[in-house]
Structures are given as C-alpha cells and as structure tokens.
ZAFISE-952695 format. One line per 2 residues: number of its first residue (from 0); their letters; for each residue x, y, z of C-alpha. Coordinates in pm, whole numbers, plus 50000, padded with zeros to 5 digits. Layout:
ZAFISE-952695
NUM> a> X:Y:Z; ...
This chain:
ZAFISE-952695
0> md> 41484:88392:75962; 41549:88194:76283
2> ap> 41866:88309:76461; 42137:88042:76488
4> et> 42168:87924:76845; 42514:87988:76991
6> dr> 42618:88051:77347; 42916:88154:77549
8> ni> 42919:88137:77933; 43208:88220:78156
10> ke> 43072:88049:78462; 42770:87839:78559
12> kg> 42645:88089:78814; 42798:88407:78702
14> tg> 42831:88568:78359; 42765:88480:77996
16> gt> 43013:88562:77721; 43133:88917:77661
18> gg> 42985:89155:77407; 42899:89516:77352
20> ag> 42967:89804:77116; 43300:89900:76971
22> sa> 43523:89750:76705; 43730:89566:76960
24> ap> 43431:89417:77130; 43426:89026:77146
26> sn> 43174:88855:76931; 42837:88718:77018
28> fi> 42576:88531:76812; 42367:88844:76731
30> ra> 42668:89030:76616; 42766:88737:76400
32> ii> 42412:88734:76244; 42425:89103:76165
34> ae> 42777:89087:76036; 42668:88817:75790
36> dm> 42358:89012:75692; 42563:89325:75624
38> rt> 42820:89117:75419; 42546:88967:75196
40> gk> 42360:89287:75153; 42042:89164:75326
42> yg> 41794:89456:75387; 41996:89649:75123
44> gr> 42291:89683:75359; 42083:89864:75618
46> lm> 42083:89807:75988; 41812:89942:76213
48> tr> 41746:89808:76563; 41504:89947:76816
50> fp> 41457:89970:77190; 41081:89948:77283
52> pe> 41017:90004:77650; 40672:90003:77806
54> pn> 40614:90331:77991; 40467:90147:78297
56> gy> 40776:90173:78527; 41136:90282:78543
58> lh> 41414:90117:78356; 41631:89870:78551
60> ig> 41972:89713:78498; 41815:89440:78279
62> ha> 41687:89702:78036; 42034:89852:78034
64> ks> 42162:89529:77871; 41906:89575:77595
66> vc> 41975:89951:77552; 42353:89883:77523
68> ln> 42290:89598:77286; 42052:89775:77043
70> fg> 42226:90108:77039; 42569:89960:77057
72> la> 42529:89723:76756; 42367:89998:76552
74> ge> 42657:90227:76621; 42921:89955:76550
76> fg> 42779:89867:76208; 42690:90218:76097
78> gv> 42314:90173:76146; 42055:90349:76360
80> cn> 41848:90252:76664; 41489:90359:76706
82> fr> 41353:90451:77047; 40988:90347:77054
84> fd> 40756:90346:77349; 40506:90056:77354
86> dt> 40230:90261:77491; 39941:90018:77418
88> np> 39819:89975:77780; 39722:90317:77911
90> sk> 39577:90196:78236; 39935:90131:78360
92> ee> 40129:90408:78181; 40233:90753:78305
94> ve> 40412:91049:78156; 40644:91030:78448
96> yv> 40776:90692:78324; 40811:90824:77970
98> ea> 41026:91116:78088; 41232:90894:78326
100> iq> 41305:90636:78063; 41434:90898:77822
102> ed> 41655:91044:78094; 41799:90706:78178
104> vr> 41883:90628:77810; 42057:90961:77774
106> wl> 42240:90901:78097; 42373:90574:77960
108> gf> 42520:90777:77683; 42292:90697:77388
110> dw> 42122:90943:77151; 41821:90856:76932
112> sd> 41836:91179:76741; 41498:91230:76571
114> rl> 41399:90876:76594; 41160:90887:76903
116> yy> 40843:90692:76819; 40539:90557:77003
118> as> 40316:90264:76918; 40027:90508:76956
120> dy> 40171:90688:76649; 40042:90384:76454
122> fg> 39704:90333:76618; 39531:90438:76299
124> kl> 39743:90216:76080; 39697:89920:76316
126> ye> 39327:89965:76298; 39332:89961:75914
128> ya> 39541:89646:75923; 39289:89485:76168
130> ve> 39000:89567:75921; 39209:89419:75648
132> li> 39239:89093:75840; 38873:89083:75913
134> ka> 38792:89123:75540; 39033:88846:75459
136> gr> 38853:88616:75705; 39156:88614:75936
138> ay> 39011:88795:76239; 38678:88792:76415
140> vc> 38503:88964:76706; 38457:88737:77007
142> dl> 38210:88779:77303; 38374:88531:77534
144> ta> 38494:88664:77866; 38869:88665:77945
146> eq> 38811:88358:78173; 38620:88177:77899
148> ir> 38896:88249:77645; 39152:88096:77882
150> ey> 38927:87790:77923; 38881:87742:77551
152> rg> 39244:87789:77477; 39328:87437:77612
154> tl> 39662:87337:77770; 40006:87232:77657
156> ta> 39885:86881:77613; 39522:86938:77503
158> pg> 39407:87139:77188; 39191:87429:77233
160> re> 38826:87468:77141; 38689:87709:76873
162> sp> 38495:88007:77000; 38117:87992:76918
164> yr> 38171:88335:76762; 38449:88222:76529
166> tr> 38206:88171:76239; 38061:88518:76234
168> sv> 38037:88665:75888; 38283:88924:75761
170> ee> 38006:89181:75754; 37909:89124:76112
172> nl> 38263:89129:76227; 38332:89461:76052
174> dl> 38011:89613:76207; 38100:89495:76553
176> fe> 38458:89609:76527; 38354:89959:76419
178> rm> 38102:89974:76707; 38387:89864:76937
180> rr> 38581:90156:76795; 38297:90398:76863
182> ge> 38274:90283:77228; 37929:90122:77212
184> fg> 38037:89819:77429; 38169:89800:77785
186> dg> 38513:89716:77891; 38593:89348:77851
188> sr> 38267:89269:77672; 38422:89202:77334
190> vl> 38762:89147:77177; 38907:89110:76833
192> ra> 39090:88782:76780; 39315:88657:76504
194> ki> 39176:88338:76334; 39471:88095:76319
196> dm> 39457:87748:76469; 39303:87640:76791
198> as> 39478:87306:76771; 39824:87446:76732
200> gn> 40101:87309:76947; 40200:87674:77014
202> in> 39935:87820:77241; 40020:88168:77117
204> lr> 39866:88075:76787; 39533:87965:76926
206> dp> 39338:88270:76806; 39522:88533:77008
208> vm> 39349:88855:77115; 39444:89143:76892
210> yr> 39223:89422:77054; 39054:89469:77392
212> ik> 38812:89738:77501; 38962:89973:77756
214> kv> 38787:90307:77818; 39088:90465:77956
216> hh> 39249:90802:77892; 39570:90776:77699
218> hr> 39858:91008:77792; 39910:91093:77410
220> tg> 39587:91021:77220; 39353:91129:77500
222> dt> 39008:90982:77461; 39031:90928:77085
224> wc> 39052:90545:77128; 38859:90334:77367
226> my> 39013:89997:77250; 39383:89926:77230
228> pm> 39600:89674:77043; 39773:89390:77219
230> yd> 40156:89391:77223; 40191:89087:77002
232> ya> 39981:89245:76731; 40132:89594:76758
234> hg> 40499:89489:76803; 40575:89337:76466
236> is> 40371:89588:76268; 40536:89879:76434
238> ds> 40869:89728:76352; 40756:89685:75993
240> ie> 40624:90041:75956; 40956:90188:76085
242> gv> 41170:89960:75869; 41345:89779:76152
244> th> 41577:89512:76023; 41673:89323:76341
246> sl> 41416:89315:76626; 41604:89191:76933
248> ct> 41386:89046:77209; 41445:88849:77526
250> me> 41393:88470:77526; 41034:88480:77658
252> ye> 40932:88604:77315; 41075:88310:77133
254> dh> 40741:88125:77147; 40574:88442:77024
256> rp> 40790:88472:76714; 40561:88255:76502
258> ly> 40277:88507:76575; 40514:88796:76490
260> dw> 40577:88626:76165; 40209:88527:76101
262> fl> 40084:88885:76116; 40347:89015:75880
264> dv> 40314:88736:75635; 39930:88739:75623
266> ld> 39930:89121:75581; 40205:89077:75321
268> iy> 40404:89373:75454; 40773:89435:75513
270> hp> 40917:89167:75738; 41191:89242:75998
272> qq> 41379:88959:76167; 41308:88887:76532
274> ie> 41609:88740:76730; 41584:88640:77096
276> fa> 41856:88650:77366; 41865:88560:77736
278> rl> 41740:88822:77984; 41967:88932:78271
280> kl> 41921:88762:78604; 42123:88933:78885
282> sy> 42175:88773:79226; 41998:88917:79527
284> tv> 41785:89124:79283; 41438:89119:79122
286> ls> 41411:89250:78772; 41037:89228:78730
288> kr> 40860:89559:78691; 40555:89402:78861
290> kl> 40759:89314:79158; 40950:89644:79160
292> lk> 40611:89823:79157; 40503:89619:79457
294> lv> 40818:89726:79641; 40736:90085:79568
296> ne> 40361:90079:79642; 40391:89880:79962
298> gh> 40665:90112:80097; 40947:89853:80112
300> vh> 41164:90111:79942; 41151:90491:79912
302> gw> 41038:90521:79545; 41172:90405:79207
304> nd> 41499:90593:79269; 41579:90437:79606
306> pr> 41950:90359:79589; 41875:89997:79684
308> mp> 41660:89955:79378; 41803:89797:79059
310> tl> 41654:90078:78858; 41894:90301:78661
312> ag> 41755:90605:78858; 41840:90418:79182
314> mr> 42186:90320:79066; 42258:90674:78943
316> rr> 42155:90817:79284; 42369:90561:79449
318> gy> 42669:90669:79257; 42699:90418:78979
320> tp> 42851:90551:78655; 42715:90491:78304
322> ea> 43049:90377:78198; 43050:90103:78462
324> ir> 42705:89980:78355; 42810:89974:77990
326> nf> 43116:89780:78081; 42905:89542:78276
328> se> 42674:89493:77988; 42970:89397:77773
330> ri> 43106:89152:78022; 42790:88963:78081
332> gv> 42752:88912:77709; 42468:88788:77495
334> gk> 42358:88425:77481; 42056:88201:77451
336> re> 42093:88027:77792; 41979:88209:78104
338> sl> 42219:88212:78395; 42246:88398:78715
340> vd> 42498:88677:78722; 42681:88750:79043
342> la> 42611:89095:79175; 42978:89101:79265
344> ll> 43060:89139:78897; 42845:89457:78870
346> ey> 43008:89600:79180; 43352:89509:79038
348> cv> 43267:89707:78722; 43159:90008:78937
350> re> 43465:89977:79167; 43696:89948:78868
352> dl> 43558:90267:78701; 43545:90472:79027
354> nr> 43901:90377:79114; 44015:90579:78812
356> ra> 43802:90887:78852; 43695:90930:79222
358> pr> 43902:91175:79430; 44030:91025:79764
360> vm> 43917:91194:80086; 43898:91105:80455
362> av> 43575:91058:80650; 43498:90904:80981
364> lr> 43167:90727:81000; 43153:90639:81368
366> pl> 43365:90909:81534; 43580:90858:81846
368> kv> 43749:91166:81971; 44135:91175:82009
370> vi> 44328:91436:82191; 44702:91458:82113
372> dn> 44832:91576:82457; 45174:91690:82336
374> yp> 45054:91879:82029; 45029:92263:82082
376> hd> 44678:92381:82161; 44663:92665:81911
378> qv> 44854:92502:81624; 44700:92400:81287
380> ey> 44903:92230:81009; 44794:92177:80654
382> ld> 44927:91849:80524; 44955:91743:80165
384> av> 44714:91463:80061; 44705:91290:79729
386> nn> 44375:91329:79543; 44393:91010:79338
388> pe> 44704:90790:79308; 44557:90638:78987
390> dp> 44557:90993:78827; 44869:91198:78881
392> sa> 44698:91496:78711; 44443:91506:78997
394> ga> 44712:91668:79214; 44695:91707:79589
396> rk> 44491:91902:79850; 44561:92045:80193
398> vp> 44420:91862:80496; 44410:92041:80839
400> fc> 44578:91865:81135; 44551:91984:81486
402> re> 44542:91867:81851; 44188:91709:81850
404> ly> 44096:91457:81586; 43837:91186:81513
406> le> 43918:90824:81445; 43687:90538:81361
408> qd> 43559:90368:81680; 43647:90028:81514
410> df> 44012:90140:81480; 44057:90117:81861
412> me> 44024:89818:82091; 44104:89810:82462
414> np> 44163:89439:82471; 44240:89348:82106
416> pk> 44275:88987:81970; 44607:88871:81841
418> qf> 44556:88981:81470; 44427:89329:81558
420> fr> 44710:89571:81442; 44528:89900:81485
422> lt> 44527:90138:81785; 44523:90012:82140
424> qg> 44663:90143:82460; 45046:90154:82448
426> re> 45058:90088:82075; 45182:90323:81799
428> vr> 45014:90362:81458; 45047:90597:81166
430> lr> 44792:90863:81082; 44747:90890:80707
432> ya> 44965:91183:80556; 45045:91288:80922
434> yf> 45234:91141:81215; 45291:90838:81436
436> ik> 45067:90853:81745; 45055:90631:82060
438> cv> 44750:90587:82281; 44837:90662:82641
440> dv> 44497:90688:82809; 44132:90598:82766
442> vk> 43834:90803:82885; 43498:90630:82960
444> de> 43151:90746:83053; 42952:90626:83348
446> kg> 42836:90318:83141; 43187:90219:83072
448> ti> 43172:90323:82698; 43491:90464:82554
450> ie> 43431:90829:82468; 43778:90969:82424
452> lh> 44139:90869:82366; 44451:91054:82476
454> ct> 44760:91007:82262; 45108:91148:82207
456> yd> 45261:91209:81866; 45611:91195:81728
458> pa> 45690:91534:81536; 45979:91357:81360
460> tr> 45747:91127:81161; 45553:91379:80964
462> gg> 45440:91225:80636; 45680:90928:80661
464> da> 45866:90676:80866; 46042:90720:81196
466> pd> 46403:90844:81162; 46510:90570:81394
468> gr> 46366:90303:81174; 46091:90173:81394
470> kv> 45788:90035:81210; 45409:90035:81265
472> ka> 45158:89782:81130; 44861:90007:81070
474> tl> 44780:90336:80894; 44455:90496:80997
476> hw> 44238:90767:80836; 44121:91058:81049
478> vs> 43975:91411:81039; 44047:91730:81231
480> ap> 43772:91769:81486; 43724:92152:81478
482> ha> 43745:92156:81095; 43523:91848:81025
484> vs> 43193:91869:80835; 42895:91688:80998
486> ae> 42698:91478:80750; 42469:91179:80733
488> vr> 42609:90878:80549; 42390:90591:80436
490> ly> 42533:90244:80407; 42356:89995:80170
492> dt> 42349:89622:80153; 42162:89400:79923
494> lf> 41785:89455:79922; 41723:89076:79951
496> rk> 41884:88794:80161; 41828:88528:79890
498> dd> 42053:88513:79592; 41812:88368:79333
500> ld> 41459:88519:79378; 41325:88294:79091
502> ev> 41367:88002:79327; 41115:88131:79583
504> ee> 40892:87844:79688; 40539:87838:79562
506> gk> 40310:88010:79798; 40577:88238:79947
508> df> 40596:88617:79875; 40926:88731:79752
510> te> 40909:89022:79999; 40964:88770:80276
512> fl> 41328:88759:80170; 41382:89137:80210
514> np> 41699:89220:80399; 41614:89423:80712
516> as> 41972:89546:80714; 41969:89675:80356
518> le> 41998:90039:80488; 42187:90186:80776
520> al> 42178:90558:80823; 42464:90720:81029
522> ps> 42361:91068:81115; 42678:91206:81291
524> cr> 42971:91127:81060; 43264:91363:81032
526> le> 43416:91447:80699; 43706:91644:80560
528> pc> 43616:92019:80527; 43640:92003:80144
530> lg> 43322:91790:80143; 43108:92049:80305
532> ea> 43020:92209:79965; 43042:91890:79755
534> kp> 42773:91900:79471; 42496:91648:79449
536> ga> 42609:91355:79236; 42976:91405:79315
538> rf> 43162:91081:79377; 43447:91015:79614
540> qf> 43643:90731:79768; 43644:90758:80143
542> er> 43982:90604:80222; 43960:90255:80370
544> lg> 43578:90272:80356; 43451:90261:80001
546> yf> 43316:90481:79729; 43045:90731:79818
548> cv> 42820:90972:79630; 42648:91294:79739
550> dt> 42274:91220:79743; 42084:91409:79469
552> vd> 41754:91408:79658; 41815:91477:80029
554> sa> 42141:91680:80025; 42113:92062:80100
556> pg> 42381:92333:80061; 42626:92282:80337
558> kp> 42446:91971:80454; 42544:91687:80234
560> vf> 42405:91340:80258; 42631:91060:80126
562> nr> 42533:90724:79986; 42780:90441:79985
564> tv> 42804:90327:79625; 43015:90014:79677
566> tl> 43270:89899:79934; 43645:89852:79864
568> kd> 43604:89477:79921; 43628:89291:79585
570> ew> 43404:88989:79611; 43444:88926:79236
572> ak> 43820:88874:79280; 43746:88614:79544
574> lr> 43499:88431:79316; 43747:88424:79035
576> ka> 44017:88299:79267; 43785:88021:79397
578> gr> 43727:87912:79044; 43371:88023:78997
580> q> 43420:88134:78641
C-alpha cells in the first residue's frame, strides 16, 4: 500500500507543483493514486479522507494545505471527508482550540456535515483492542521510566535492549493494565507498550508506548479516564473504525507507517492506506505549534489571532480571504520533497484576489496639510471616484473636495533628487479625480519641520488633462481635511528577519530572529469619510498604499482601526522575472 513517489517542483526555493480541488485542477501523486483506486474499485469505489487536528493550538497556513487537500480531493471524487479531533493529550488541549479550529475550517469554505468525530469517541474501543493485544502476547505493561525507555531504545546504529518487564505473563499484564485503568498508579509510573522488535532498524517499532498514565481532566470525557492512548496507537485504529480509505499525513509520519500497519494487521481489522506528502515551509515564518505557543505565551505577539501570526485566525484578521488561501494551496501543490515556499507567493495570491473584490478608496497615512489659496473658502465639490476598475458593476462614489486637503508627507520634498516626480515647490502634479495643483509656499515650525503647504489649482483641469496640453508626471491621492475620518492604521512586516527558520544554528533561540519592525502603528491617519462606518472585516484598497482590512478586535463604531493586509508591491513578479521558478 505504499504510495508511489512522484514530485513536481516549480522552483528550488519556492513552490511545489500545483494541485487542489476541482475538475480542472492539475494532477499530483495523491490524486493519481486515488484516481487509480477509484478506477479499479478498491475500497468498493468509496473515498473517505479525514482531517485530524490536535486541539492544542490554532490552525496555521500549513494546516490549510491539509484541509484543502483532504476536503478538496473528497469533493472532487464524490467522496466524504471526516473531521476528527485527535484529543488524546488533555494536558495541552482546550475547548477554545476546538471551537477555533472548527471556525477556521468553515471559514476556508468546507463543510463536514454530520461527520465531526473525536478520538475520545473511541476510548472504550481502543481500550478493548489493547486488552486484545495483551491477550495475544503482543503488548505488556512496563515499569521503566520515560528516561529509561529512551535509554533502552538504542540508537539509529545500535539496537535496543528488551525491558526487564517484557516477559510478564498475560495474566499479570491484564491485571496491571486494569489497575492502570482504575487509577491505582501515579502519573508516569507505568505504561503499556506494544511487543514488536527491539532490534528493528525502525526505532518506531522498538516496543512503542501505547498508553501512558495522565490523571488529567479531559474536556469531553471528564475524569472517566486517567490513562490516554498515544497518537501512533489511536491514529490508525480511529481511521479503521470510521472506514477511512486514504489517510493523508505529512512526511514526518512516513517512518511511522509500519507501526500504523502493524497495529491494524495484528488486530486483523479494516486497513486504510496511509500516504505521506511534504509539509509546508514558508519563508520568514514558523509553522510549529510549539513555537507559535511560545510566541503567544512570552508576549512576542498579541495572541493567536495577531495579524502577524501565520494562523488562519491571524490571517483572517489581517484581511486575507479564504479564496486566496485555497488558491495558494493549489499553487504550492503536493509532493514528497520539502522545499521552502516564498512568502511572496502567498502575498501574490492575496493581492490577486483582493484586486478583483476590494473597493478603492483614498487614505493618507502620514498627513501633511495643504491649503489651496485660490480655491473658494466656503466651496465643497463632490467628485466622481471609481470604486473598482476591475469590476465595472461596483460603480462610483462621491468624494468631497475643498480648499484644505491632506497629502502624504512622502509625496512632498523640498530639495528632491533627480528621479523624484511628485510635489515640490514650483512643480505641478495631478490630484486623483480632481485638479492640477502647484506648490507655491512651504510653512515650517520652529524646528524647521514642514507642517503645511500652500498651493494653487487650475480649475480647467477637473478630472482630466490641461486644455493647453501640458503634462504632469505624478498623480497623488489625497483627502479633504474637514471631511476626513481619523483612524489608526497598522502596518505589518514579516514577523522574522530570517527567511528559513529551520536553519537556526544550534544553541540559538528562534526568537532571536524576530523582526522589531514587524508592526508600526500610525494613530493619526486621515481617511475618506465613507470609511468612518466601515464594518469590521471589510477590505479596501487604499490607492497607492496597499490593501487594508477593518480590524475585527480593536475597531469601534465610528473609530475604525485598519490593518494593512498586503502592499501593492508584487515581489512574486520580481522573483519570476529573475528566474527563481
């Protein structure tokens, strides 16, 4: 039942082949296996996959790849995908994680209908199977400590040694296991181990632990159990009980597959097929729940849903769309060989999706006041502005224009370099949807900082070019000062300065590579008046600045907070042009 090893990679340090759900989706080796199994009628023509998260943290972008793969392939071939929580370690599990994981899968666009399961649903059956293995002389209770078990296991080059408790009788093992079940022994004092082969070249087959004593309250079973099954034992049996046909795992479980097969074969129960694929690695990102939990617990980020986090909750809050993540999952593909995917590809997918759907608006992040001296004091015009040039059905909106405006500080330079084409004293530029203006004077404070510009405008240039044919080299965005909405805008950069966090030198903590400039909060931005009542989660393109989303946590009615989702700068296009594909 081993999966044939095939691999497609677009670039050495970028993406794998494409894949994903849908009849037009390109092929990958798992799809090929399933297509052949469906053609030959293996498993009676059924297809059942499963997504089995552990409820010990929030889902991240790496999990999204698995979600899209399992649910996508099931949908493509007319099968079903089970949603099963691997809740076998209650000391690290919380109901908060269970609820957050379900929310994330729904947000991605997938529905498990009535197929929500938990490994804890099978605790009784798993116990019965363990007793069956003991009776068959295939499992025994061991009193070695965890440290001693590691010592006895041996190394990759040296065989292990048998536990002195390996020869216990069936009767003694049954008695001890039942007493473990009743809670007569302390945590860690005894374990149940499978009796396989301490000389096996695969360390996972050297009498692996099946059960350990943990007197911990379980979020579903309460205090019914005081010992819990290990993942390697529970995983395959849970698949078998549910009737899973193709159990898709990441490559770190390849060496565990013989153990998956051993339990099912020795118990002589229905046997699904385990297939492994490469996990996602994303540049400037960590995708280890242990490391993500460290970031949260040590206060390096503001919770699991911090917009800098690679969690789906963080990405949703930042403004990523589920469509973009599903597209990204298709583009990175499914292979056997692990490669580092450029973050630029994910941002490209987000940018590509938002370009089609996000309304355009104008916002000034670092305001510089402009007074148009020859514009009437009491006049306000409402100019037509296009909502989305990619979507004609989005229509237009009215933007107020008056004598006092705000421009970006960076759009003016008093002594500009040669290639600076924006506003400077004596130069004319175009205001988006409005007029040509020329700077005629600069006002500074006592420290010499520019605080105000005085300009003139040409009323004959409203919404277009000058009648006399003169040209300008820059078009600037702006907002009307008296009509502007004040808001906080948060600019995000990568959370880490290092692109491949797996290459951190031994002895160094990965948090040493945190980017101190990953968040910049701008508290006094000025936005178009239409954004004053923007709803949490709403996405916009701030013209010339990027895509932004109304924060779902910190925004209040009339006081929006905006998170920058992604810039307009397409680094992925640069990488493709440079040949990194």
